[in-house]
C-alpha positions as CSV (number, residue, x, y, z in Angstrom):
1,M,-36.8,26.2,-52.0
2,K,-33.8,23.7,-51.9
3,I,-31.6,26.7,-50.3
4,L,-34.5,27.4,-47.8
5,I,-34.8,23.6,-46.8
6,C,-30.9,23.5,-46.2
7,R,-30.9,26.7,-44.2
8,I,-33.7,25.4,-42.1
9,R,-31.9,21.9,-41.6
10,S,-28.7,23.8,-40.8
11,I,-30.5,26.0,-38.2
12,L,-32.4,22.9,-36.7
13,I,-28.7,21.1,-36.4
14,I,-27.5,24.2,-34.7
15,L,-30.3,24.3,-32.2
16,L,-30.0,20.4,-31.5
17,T,-26.4,20.8,-31.1
18,T,-26.8,23.7,-28.7
19,C,-29.5,22.0,-26.8
20,F,-27.1,19.0,-26.4
21,Y,-24.3,21.2,-25.4
22,L,-26.3,23.2,-22.9
23,N,-27.8,20.0,-21.5
24,S,-24.2,18.4,-21.3
25,I,-22.8,21.4,-19.5
26,A,-25.9,21.5,-17.0
27,S,-25.3,17.7,-16.3
28,Q,-21.5,18.8,-15.3
29,V,-22.7,21.5,-12.8
30,P,-22.5,19.5,-9.6
31,K,-25.8,19.1,-7.6
32,V,-24.7,19.8,-3.9
33,V,-26.7,17.7,-1.3
34,Y,-26.2,18.2,2.3
35,L,-26.6,14.7,4.3
36,S,-27.8,16.7,7.3
37,D,-31.0,17.6,5.4
38,Y,-31.6,13.8,5.5
39,G,-31.1,13.5,9.1
40,I,-27.4,12.4,9.1
41,L,-25.9,14.5,12.0
42,P,-22.6,14.2,13.8
43,N,-21.9,13.9,17.5
44,T,-24.8,11.8,18.3
45,G,-22.8,8.9,19.7
46,T,-25.0,6.6,18.0
47,N,-24.6,3.8,15.3
48,S,-24.3,5.8,11.8
49,S,-23.8,2.4,9.8
50,V,-27.4,1.8,8.9
51,A,-28.6,5.3,8.5
52,I,-25.6,6.5,6.3
53,N,-25.9,3.6,3.8
54,K,-29.6,3.9,3.5
55,V,-29.6,7.8,2.9
56,L,-26.6,7.2,0.2
57,Q,-28.6,4.4,-1.5
58,A,-31.7,6.5,-1.7
59,I,-30.0,9.8,-3.0
60,L,-27.8,7.8,-5.4
61,G,-30.8,5.7,-6.7
62,K,-32.7,8.9,-7.9
63,I,-29.8,10.6,-9.6
64,D,-28.8,10.4,-13.3
65,K,-25.4,8.7,-13.5
66,K,-24.6,11.7,-15.9
67,Q,-25.3,14.3,-13.1
68,A,-22.3,15.3,-11.2
69,L,-23.2,15.1,-7.6
70,V,-21.4,16.3,-4.2
71,L,-22.7,14.7,-1.1
72,K,-21.5,16.7,1.9
73,F,-21.3,15.6,5.5
74,K,-21.7,18.1,8.4
75,K,-18.4,18.4,10.1
76,G,-18.2,16.4,13.4
77,R,-17.8,12.9,14.6
78,Y,-19.8,9.8,13.1
79,D,-19.5,6.3,14.8
80,F,-19.9,3.2,12.7
81,Y,-20.5,-0.1,14.6
82,P,-20.8,-3.6,13.1
83,E,-24.4,-4.1,14.1
84,G,-26.6,-3.4,11.1
85,A,-23.5,-2.6,8.9
86,L,-23.1,-4.0,5.2
87,S,-21.8,-7.5,4.6
88,R,-19.7,-7.8,1.5
89,T,-17.6,-10.6,0.0
90,Y,-14.4,-8.8,-1.3
91,Y,-11.1,-10.4,-2.0
92,I,-8.4,-7.9,-1.3
93,S,-4.9,-8.0,-2.5
94,N,-2.2,-8.6,0.1
95,H,-4.7,-9.1,2.8
96,D,-6.4,-11.9,4.7
97,Q,-9.1,-13.4,2.4
98,D,-11.5,-14.1,5.2
99,N,-14.9,-13.1,4.2
100,P,-17.5,-11.8,4.4
101,K,-16.3,-8.1,5.3
102,V,-18.3,-5.8,7.6
103,V,-18.2,-2.5,5.7
104,G,-19.0,0.9,7.1
105,I,-19.5,2.6,3.9
106,A,-19.8,1.1,0.4
107,L,-19.9,3.2,-2.8
108,E,-20.5,1.0,-5.7
109,Q,-20.9,1.6,-9.3
110,C,-21.2,5.3,-8.8
111,N,-20.3,7.8,-11.4
112,N,-19.5,11.6,-11.2
113,L,-19.7,11.5,-7.5
114,T,-17.7,13.5,-4.7
115,I,-18.1,12.7,-1.1
116,D,-16.9,15.6,1.1
117,G,-16.4,14.7,4.8
118,Q,-15.6,18.4,5.4
119,G,-13.0,17.5,8.2
120,S,-15.2,15.0,9.9
121,D,-14.1,12.0,11.9
122,F,-15.3,8.7,10.9
123,I,-14.7,6.5,13.8
124,Y,-15.1,2.6,13.7
125,H,-15.8,-0.1,16.2
126,G,-14.8,-3.7,16.1
127,R,-13.4,-4.9,13.1
128,M,-14.6,-3.4,10.1
129,L,-13.5,-2.2,6.5
130,P,-14.2,1.5,6.8
131,I,-14.8,2.5,3.2
132,A,-15.0,0.5,0.1
133,L,-15.2,1.9,-3.5
134,I,-16.2,-0.6,-5.9
135,E,-16.4,0.0,-9.7
136,N,-16.7,3.5,-9.5
137,K,-16.0,6.3,-12.2
138,N,-14.9,9.8,-11.6
139,L,-15.4,9.5,-7.8
140,T,-13.7,11.9,-5.3
141,L,-13.4,11.2,-1.7
142,K,-12.2,14.0,0.4
143,N,-11.9,15.8,3.9
144,I,-12.2,12.7,6.3
145,H,-10.4,11.3,9.3
146,I,-10.6,7.4,9.4
147,D,-9.9,6.0,12.9
148,F,-10.9,3.3,15.2
149,E,-12.1,3.6,18.7
150,R,-9.9,0.5,19.8
151,P,-7.1,-0.5,17.6
152,Q,-5.9,-4.1,17.5
153,I,-2.4,-3.1,18.1
154,C,-1.7,-3.1,21.7
155,Q,0.4,0.0,23.0
156,V,2.6,-0.5,26.2
157,Q,5.3,1.3,28.0
158,I,8.3,-0.2,29.5
159,L,8.6,0.5,33.4
160,K,11.3,-1.9,34.6
161,N,13.7,-4.0,32.7
162,D,15.4,-6.8,34.8
163,T,17.9,-8.0,32.2
164,I,19.7,-10.5,34.6
165,N,16.4,-12.5,35.5
166,G,14.7,-11.6,32.2
167,T,11.7,-9.8,33.6
168,I,10.0,-6.8,32.2
169,V,7.3,-4.7,33.8
170,Y,5.1,-2.7,31.5
171,K,2.0,-0.3,31.4
172,T,-0.7,-0.6,28.9
173,A,-1.7,2.6,27.4
174,P,-5.2,4.1,28.7
175,W,-7.3,2.9,25.9
176,V,-6.2,-0.8,25.8
177,S,-8.4,-3.3,27.5
178,Y,-7.0,-6.8,28.1
179,T,-7.5,-10.0,30.0
180,I,-5.0,-12.6,31.4
181,K,-5.9,-16.2,31.1
182,D,-3.7,-19.1,32.1
183,S,-0.8,-16.6,32.4
184,I,-1.2,-15.4,29.1
185,F,-2.0,-11.7,28.1
186,Y,-4.7,-11.0,25.5
187,N,-5.4,-7.6,24.0
188,T,-9.4,-7.3,23.7
189,G,-11.7,-5.0,21.9
190,E,-15.3,-4.7,20.9
191,G,-15.9,-8.3,19.5
192,W,-12.5,-9.5,19.4
193,A,-9.3,-10.7,21.4
194,M,-6.0,-11.8,20.5
195,R,-2.5,-12.5,22.0
196,P,0.3,-10.2,20.4
197,T,3.1,-12.1,18.9
198,S,5.7,-9.4,18.1
199,G,6.4,-5.9,18.5
200,I,8.0,-2.8,17.3
201,A,9.9,-0.7,20.0
202,F,9.8,3.2,19.6
203,E,11.8,5.9,21.4
204,E,9.7,7.7,24.1
205,K,10.5,11.3,23.0
206,T,11.1,11.2,19.2
207,K,8.4,8.3,18.2
208,R,11.0,6.8,15.9
209,I,11.9,3.0,15.7
210,V,14.6,1.9,18.3
211,Y,17.9,1.6,16.5
212,N,18.9,-2.1,15.9
213,T,15.8,-3.6,17.3
214,S,13.7,-4.6,14.2
215,D,10.8,-7.0,15.0
216,I,11.0,-8.1,18.6
217,G,9.4,-10.6,20.8
218,V,6.9,-9.6,23.3
219,G,6.0,-10.5,26.7
220,T,2.7,-12.0,26.7
221,K,3.4,-15.6,28.2
222,K,3.8,-15.9,32.0
223,V,2.5,-12.7,32.8
224,S,0.8,-11.5,35.9
225,E,-1.1,-8.3,36.9
226,L,0.6,-6.2,39.5
227,S,-2.1,-3.5,39.6
228,P,-4.7,-2.4,36.9
229,G,-2.7,-1.7,33.7
230,I,0.5,-2.8,35.2
231,I,1.8,-6.3,33.9
232,Q,5.0,-8.3,34.8
233,A,6.1,-10.5,32.2
234,E,8.6,-13.3,33.5
235,Q,10.1,-14.4,30.3
236,W,10.7,-11.4,28.3
237,K,14.5,-10.7,28.1
238,N,15.6,-7.7,25.9
239,P,18.4,-5.3,27.1
240,K,17.5,-2.7,24.4
241,L,14.1,-1.9,25.7
242,I,15.0,0.7,28.6
243,P,12.5,2.1,30.9
244,G,10.5,4.5,28.8
245,T,10.3,2.7,25.6
246,V,7.1,2.3,23.9
247,V,6.2,-0.9,22.4
248,A,3.5,-1.6,19.7
249,M,2.6,-5.2,20.5
250,R,0.7,-6.8,17.5
251,A,-0.3,-10.1,15.7
252,G,-0.2,-10.8,12.1
253,H,-3.7,-10.4,11.0
254,R,-4.5,-8.0,8.1
255,P,-8.4,-8.4,7.5
256,S,-9.0,-4.9,5.8
257,P,-7.7,-1.9,4.8
258,G,-8.8,1.8,5.7
259,V,-10.1,2.5,2.1
260,F,-10.6,-0.3,-0.6
261,V,-10.6,0.8,-4.1
262,H,-11.5,-2.1,-6.5
263,K,-12.1,-1.8,-10.3
264,G,-12.2,2.2,-10.2
265,K,-11.5,4.7,-13.0
266,D,-10.5,8.2,-12.3
267,I,-10.4,8.0,-8.5
268,R,-9.3,10.9,-6.5
269,L,-8.5,10.8,-2.7
270,E,-8.0,14.4,-1.3
271,N,-7.1,15.5,2.3
272,I,-7.9,11.9,3.6
273,S,-6.3,10.7,6.9
274,V,-6.2,7.2,8.0
275,H,-5.0,7.2,11.8
276,Y,-5.4,3.4,12.1
277,A,-6.2,0.4,9.9
278,E,-5.8,-3.2,10.8
279,G,-4.5,-3.6,7.1
280,M,-3.0,-1.1,4.8
281,G,-4.2,2.4,4.9
282,L,-5.2,2.3,1.2
283,L,-5.4,-0.6,-1.1
284,A,-6.2,-0.1,-4.6
285,Q,-6.6,-2.9,-7.1
286,L,-7.6,-3.2,-11.0
287,T,-8.0,0.4,-11.1
288,E,-7.3,2.9,-13.9
289,N,-6.0,6.4,-12.8
290,I,-5.8,7.0,-9.2
291,S,-4.7,10.3,-7.6
292,L,-3.8,10.9,-3.9
293,D,-3.4,14.5,-2.8
294,R,-2.6,15.1,1.0
295,F,-3.4,11.4,1.7
296,Q,-2.2,10.7,5.1
297,V,-1.6,7.6,7.3
298,A,-0.5,9.5,10.2
299,L,-0.7,10.2,13.8
300,R,-3.1,13.0,15.0
301,G,-0.4,15.4,15.4
302,D,2.5,15.9,17.9
303,Q,0.3,15.5,21.0
304,D,-1.3,12.2,19.8
305,P,-0.4,9.4,22.6
306,R,-0.3,6.7,20.0
307,Y,2.9,5.8,18.4
308,F,1.4,3.6,15.5
309,T,-0.8,3.9,12.6
310,A,-1.6,1.2,10.1
311,Q,-1.1,-2.5,10.6
312,A,0.8,-2.9,7.3
313,D,1.6,-0.6,4.4
314,A,0.2,3.1,4.2
315,T,-0.8,2.7,0.6
316,H,-0.6,-0.4,-2.0
317,F,-1.4,-0.6,-5.5
318,S,-1.8,-4.0,-7.0
319,G,-2.7,-4.6,-10.8
320,C,-3.6,-0.9,-11.5
321,K,-2.9,1.0,-14.9
322,G,-3.1,4.5,-16.3
323,I,-1.4,6.8,-13.8
324,I,-0.7,6.6,-10.0
325,V,-0.2,10.1,-8.5
326,S,0.6,10.4,-4.8
327,K,1.6,14.1,-3.9
328,N,2.2,15.8,-0.7
329,G,1.2,13.1,1.5
330,L,2.4,12.2,4.9
331,Y,3.0,8.6,5.8
332,E,4.3,7.8,9.4
333,N,4.6,5.2,12.1
334,M,3.0,2.5,10.1
335,M,4.1,-1.2,10.6
336,D,5.2,-1.6,6.8
337,D,6.1,0.3,3.7
338,A,4.6,3.8,2.5
339,I,3.9,2.7,-0.9
340,N,4.1,-0.5,-2.8
341,I,3.0,-0.7,-6.5
342,H,3.1,-4.0,-8.3
343,G,1.2,-6.5,-10.4
344,T,0.8,-10.1,-9.6
345,Y,2.6,-13.1,-11.4
346,L,0.4,-16.0,-11.9
347,K,2.4,-19.2,-12.0
348,I,2.0,-21.7,-14.8
349,T,0.7,-24.9,-13.4
350,E,-0.2,-26.6,-16.7
351,R,0.4,-26.4,-20.6
352,L,-2.8,-27.7,-22.3
353,D,-1.7,-27.0,-25.9
354,D,0.5,-24.9,-28.1
355,K,-1.7,-21.7,-27.2
356,T,-3.3,-22.6,-23.9
357,L,-2.0,-22.6,-20.1
358,V,-3.4,-22.7,-16.7
359,G,-2.3,-20.0,-14.5
360,R,-2.5,-19.7,-10.7
361,Y,-2.4,-17.3,-7.9
362,M,0.2,-18.5,-5.5
363,H,0.2,-16.4,-2.4
364,D,-2.4,-16.8,0.3
365,Q,-3.1,-13.1,0.6
366,S,-3.3,-12.4,-3.2
367,Y,-6.0,-14.2,-4.8
368,G,-9.9,-14.0,-5.6
369,F,-10.0,-11.2,-8.0
370,D,-9.7,-10.9,-11.8
371,W,-6.1,-11.0,-13.6
372,G,-6.6,-10.3,-17.1
373,N,-8.8,-9.5,-20.0
374,T,-9.3,-10.5,-23.8
375,G,-6.7,-8.4,-25.6
376,D,-4.4,-7.9,-22.8
377,T,-0.6,-8.1,-23.4
378,V,1.5,-10.4,-21.3
379,Q,5.1,-11.6,-20.9
380,F,6.6,-14.7,-19.4
381,V,9.4,-14.9,-16.8
382,R,11.6,-17.7,-15.7
383,S,11.0,-17.9,-11.9
384,G,14.8,-19.2,-11.2
385,T,16.8,-16.4,-13.1
386,M,13.9,-13.9,-13.4
387,E,14.7,-13.8,-17.2
388,L,12.0,-12.7,-19.6
389,W,11.1,-14.4,-22.9
390,D,11.6,-11.8,-25.8
391,Q,8.2,-12.9,-27.4
392,K,5.3,-11.0,-25.9
393,N,1.7,-12.5,-26.4
394,Q,-1.8,-11.3,-26.1
395,I,-4.9,-13.1,-24.5
396,Q,-7.5,-14.3,-26.8
397,S,-9.6,-15.8,-24.0
398,I,-9.4,-16.2,-20.3
399,H,-11.7,-18.4,-18.1
400,V,-11.8,-19.1,-14.2
401,L,-11.5,-22.5,-13.2
402,R,-13.1,-23.5,-10.0
403,D,-15.4,-26.3,-8.6
404,K,-18.3,-23.9,-7.6
405,A,-19.5,-20.6,-8.7
406,D,-19.0,-19.1,-5.3
407,D,-15.4,-20.5,-4.8
408,P,-12.6,-17.7,-4.7
409,I,-10.9,-17.2,-8.0
410,R,-7.5,-19.1,-8.0
411,E,-6.9,-20.5,-11.5
412,F,-7.4,-19.4,-15.0
413,K,-7.4,-21.1,-18.4
414,I,-5.8,-18.8,-20.8
415,T,-5.7,-18.9,-24.6
416,F,-3.2,-16.9,-26.2
417,K,-3.4,-15.3,-30.0
418,Q,0.0,-16.4,-30.8
419,A,1.8,-20.0,-30.5
420,L,3.9,-20.3,-27.5
421,D,7.5,-21.1,-27.3
422,P,7.9,-24.7,-26.6
423,A,10.1,-23.8,-23.5
424,I,7.2,-22.1,-22.0
425,D,6.2,-25.4,-20.2
426,P,6.0,-26.0,-16.3
427,A,7.1,-29.5,-16.8
428,K,10.5,-27.9,-17.8
429,T,10.9,-24.9,-15.6
430,S,9.1,-22.9,-13.3
431,I,7.6,-19.9,-15.0
432,G,5.5,-17.0,-14.2
433,I,3.1,-14.7,-16.2
434,E,2.8,-11.0,-16.2
435,N,0.0,-8.8,-17.5
436,L,1.8,-5.7,-19.0
437,S,-1.6,-4.1,-19.9
438,W,-2.3,-3.5,-16.2
439,T,0.9,-1.6,-15.2
440,P,1.0,2.0,-14.3
441,R,2.9,5.1,-14.6
442,V,3.7,6.6,-11.5
443,V,4.4,9.9,-9.9
444,F,5.3,10.1,-6.2
445,S,6.4,13.4,-5.2
446,G,6.4,16.0,-2.1
447,N,5.7,13.1,0.4
448,T,7.1,12.5,3.8
449,I,7.8,9.0,5.0
450,R,9.1,8.8,8.5
451,H,9.5,6.6,11.6
452,N,7.9,3.5,10.0
453,R,8.7,-0.1,10.1
454,A,10.4,-2.1,7.2
455,R,10.9,0.2,4.0
456,G,10.0,3.5,2.6
457,A,8.7,3.2,-1.2
458,L,8.6,0.1,-3.5
459,F,8.1,0.5,-7.1
460,S,7.7,-2.6,-9.5
461,T,6.4,-1.2,-12.9
462,P,7.9,-1.1,-16.3
463,R,6.3,2.2,-17.0
464,K,7.6,5.8,-16.4
465,T,8.0,6.3,-12.8
466,L,9.1,9.7,-11.0
467,V,10.0,9.6,-7.5
468,E,10.8,13.4,-6.7
469,K,11.2,15.9,-3.8
470,N,10.3,13.4,-1.1
471,L,11.7,13.4,2.4
472,F,12.4,9.9,3.8
473,D,13.2,10.4,7.4
474,H,14.3,7.4,9.8
475,T,12.4,4.9,7.5
476,S,14.1,2.1,9.7
477,G,15.0,0.0,6.5
478,T,15.8,0.6,3.0
479,A,14.2,4.2,1.8
480,I,13.5,3.0,-1.9
481,L,13.3,-0.6,-3.0
482,L,13.1,-1.7,-6.7
483,C,11.9,-5.4,-6.4
484,G,10.0,-8.0,-8.1
485,D,9.7,-11.8,-7.6
486,A,8.0,-14.8,-9.0
487,N,8.8,-16.9,-6.0
488,G,7.3,-15.5,-2.9
489,W,4.8,-12.9,-3.0
490,Y,4.7,-13.3,-6.8
491,E,4.9,-9.5,-6.9
492,T,5.7,-8.1,-10.7
493,G,8.0,-6.8,-12.1
494,S,10.9,-5.2,-13.7
495,C,11.6,-1.2,-13.8
496,H,12.7,0.2,-17.2
497,D,12.2,4.0,-16.7
498,I,12.6,5.2,-13.3
499,V,13.9,8.7,-12.2
500,I,14.8,9.3,-8.4
501,R,15.8,12.9,-8.0
502,Q,15.7,15.7,-5.5
503,N,15.0,13.5,-2.4
504,T,16.1,13.8,1.1
505,F,17.1,10.7,3.0
506,I,17.8,11.1,6.7
507,N,19.2,8.2,8.4
508,A,17.7,5.2,7.0
509,L,18.9,1.7,7.8
510,T,18.6,1.9,11.5
511,N,17.3,-1.6,11.4
512,M,17.4,-4.8,9.4
513,F,14.5,-5.9,7.4
514,Q,14.0,-7.9,4.1
515,F,15.6,-6.3,1.2
516,T,17.4,-3.8,3.0
517,N,20.9,-3.9,1.5
518,A,21.4,-0.1,1.1
519,I,19.3,3.2,1.6
520,I,18.3,2.7,-2.2
521,S,18.1,-1.0,-2.8
522,I,17.4,-2.6,-6.3
523,Y,17.0,-6.2,-5.2
524,P,14.8,-8.3,-7.4
525,E,14.5,-11.8,-5.8
526,I,16.6,-14.2,-8.1
527,P,17.1,-17.5,-6.6
528,D,19.7,-18.5,-9.6
529,L,21.4,-15.4,-10.1
530,K,24.7,-17.4,-11.3
531,N,22.9,-18.5,-14.3
532,Q,21.2,-15.4,-15.2
533,R,22.2,-14.1,-18.7
534,Q,19.7,-11.3,-19.1
535,Y,19.1,-8.4,-16.8
536,F,15.8,-7.7,-14.8
537,H,15.9,-3.9,-14.2
538,S,17.0,-1.0,-16.6
539,G,16.9,2.5,-17.3
540,I,17.5,3.9,-13.7
541,L,18.5,7.5,-12.8
542,I,19.2,8.6,-9.4
543,E,20.5,12.0,-9.3
544,D,20.6,15.3,-7.1
545,N,19.7,13.7,-4.0
546,L,20.9,14.3,-0.5
547,F,21.8,11.5,1.7
548,E,22.2,12.0,5.4
549,T,23.7,8.9,7.0
550,F,25.7,7.4,10.0
551,D,26.5,4.3,8.0
552,K,28.0,3.1,4.8
553,P,25.7,1.6,2.2
554,I,24.1,4.2,0.1
555,L,23.2,2.3,-3.3
556,Y,22.8,-1.6,-3.8
557,A,21.8,-3.0,-7.3
558,K,21.2,-6.5,-8.7
559,S,20.6,-7.5,-12.2
560,V,20.6,-3.8,-13.6
561,D,21.4,-2.8,-17.4
562,G,21.7,1.0,-17.3
563,L,22.1,2.8,-14.0
564,V,23.0,6.3,-13.4
565,F,24.2,7.6,-10.0
566,R,25.4,11.2,-10.4
567,G,25.2,14.6,-8.7
568,N,24.2,13.2,-5.2
569,R,25.5,14.4,-1.9
570,I,26.3,12.4,1.1
571,R,26.7,13.8,4.5
572,T,27.9,11.9,7.2
573,N,26.9,11.9,11.0
574,K,27.2,10.0,14.0
575,A,23.7,10.0,15.2
576,Y,24.0,6.0,15.6
577,P,26.9,3.6,15.4
578,A,27.5,2.0,12.0
579,F,26.2,-1.7,12.2
580,H,25.2,-2.7,8.8
581,W,26.8,-5.9,7.2
582,N,27.2,-4.0,3.9
583,K,30.3,-1.9,4.2
584,K,30.4,-0.4,0.7
585,R,28.9,2.8,-0.4
586,V,28.0,1.3,-3.7
587,F,27.5,-2.6,-4.2
588,F,26.7,-3.9,-7.5
589,E,25.9,-7.6,-8.5
590,R,25.5,-8.1,-12.5
591,V,25.2,-4.5,-13.2
592,I,26.1,-3.1,-16.8
593,H,26.2,0.2,-18.5
594,S,26.5,2.1,-15.3
595,E,27.7,5.6,-14.5
596,I,28.9,6.9,-11.3
597,S,29.8,10.6,-11.3
598,N,29.9,14.2,-9.7
599,N,29.0,12.7,-6.2
600,T,30.1,14.2,-3.1
601,I,30.9,13.1,0.4
602,D,30.9,15.9,3.2
603,G,31.3,18.3,0.4
604,K,34.2,16.7,-1.3
605,K,33.9,14.9,-4.6
606,S,34.2,11.2,-4.5
607,D,34.0,8.1,-6.7
608,L,32.0,6.3,-3.8
609,T,34.6,3.6,-3.4
610,N,35.7,5.0,0.1
């Protein structure tokens, strides 16, 4: 009898286990839903903002979160207007903290979801945040083109340039609308108007940034309309703006990215193109594991009449962890970097006792979101010398300090598990705190970065970083920057394991921007370098890359312990006149344990001193 009971129990366990397994498998078989069956149709010219969000919420509200779901749009054009769109309060790192945001599509707290645009164009009007992905797990967004009907960047072309009298005549692009009031030019759009304050000049035929121009002043004062779309600026003097030059005139606003990812886990973006955004193309913060495959911040091909894409960085990652993968992407003609990965230093403002500090977000475009959790590991840095304390610590508790519940997050009261070094005291020196738990591994491979303002790729993470087989083509400034500072942007932190290999660099450094000391610039911001005793970066390997350049500087490094530069090929050309202030191939400041070997210049072995 006992044997029979045991056998019955075994059979029941097997049956229950099998049922559980089959149910689990069934829940992983995606349920495919076509939004056209719910009346969501393309090419209507009507406002899709209300209808799409209503249908999405209706569908998602009926689905078990364990059920994998694929929502497919019918290919075509969908227009999103602010009227009736979602209103959300989002604090977005490295953007203007103006709220509320007007949101085209918001996917919040979804699991096991795929949104497939099937190649559709999502066209936005006015000022909007196109797509927000908030607190999702296992979410894929793919096959979507994001664009705006009327961008806030004003594109003009130079027709005449009287350099003697300082008068320029320019023509606005066909899609640009404007008004002139009291002799001041205002770019206008759907519900907005602004006066451009600076510009970037592009070569007419190549769409590259004009050599040795950087940020330029623009002629928006003392203007007159000669005929519709033809403007004369009487106080615009710049001899480099030859007729035919195209200028992207812009203001400094960056309210929203094209795609915003917040507190996600296992997020994938596949075959997404952002053709314009008033902020970053993509901003991801406080997210664990995010993958970009064929993500583009790009023009619409060679025949696109525009010369610009995003108002700021193509992609930007703040306070993420796990792994960030960006592969097979195209990042071109944006007004800042292709990728920037960092955390945020809090500045210590008060020491309450031996275990408790007050830390504060310092930059006006980086606050309002969480910084740490109980159990997170942190380290401390002296702002002046960027030297780290040997002692790390863990957060025992963290509380937001604010007067009202709806005030944005700026300050935290943080209690640590171990007693603090007595020297960690803001009364004695300026100190930053870095959250090491929220630092990612990085793979950046097979991407093309070209014709953009400022720099190519920025990495600031202590975890393993691989930068491999990318093409950096006329990035204007530095192609790769390893930075970190606790003084300005308060962007962490030091790199300790980074490999830069098999990349091609074509004529970087045609312009001067911040931190652009060489094609690869290892440039932490250290106000008091002469009193620094430790080193900020370490473990950097740069090998088997090709540098095609018209100028001298290849590698600049500051405050590094352990740097290898080997097997790299340098080919010189005369594409532009050499102009950079740095006349050295390799320029080191406080670098130890370095190796420079087996490099060539124009096919000949060189120690890079010539």
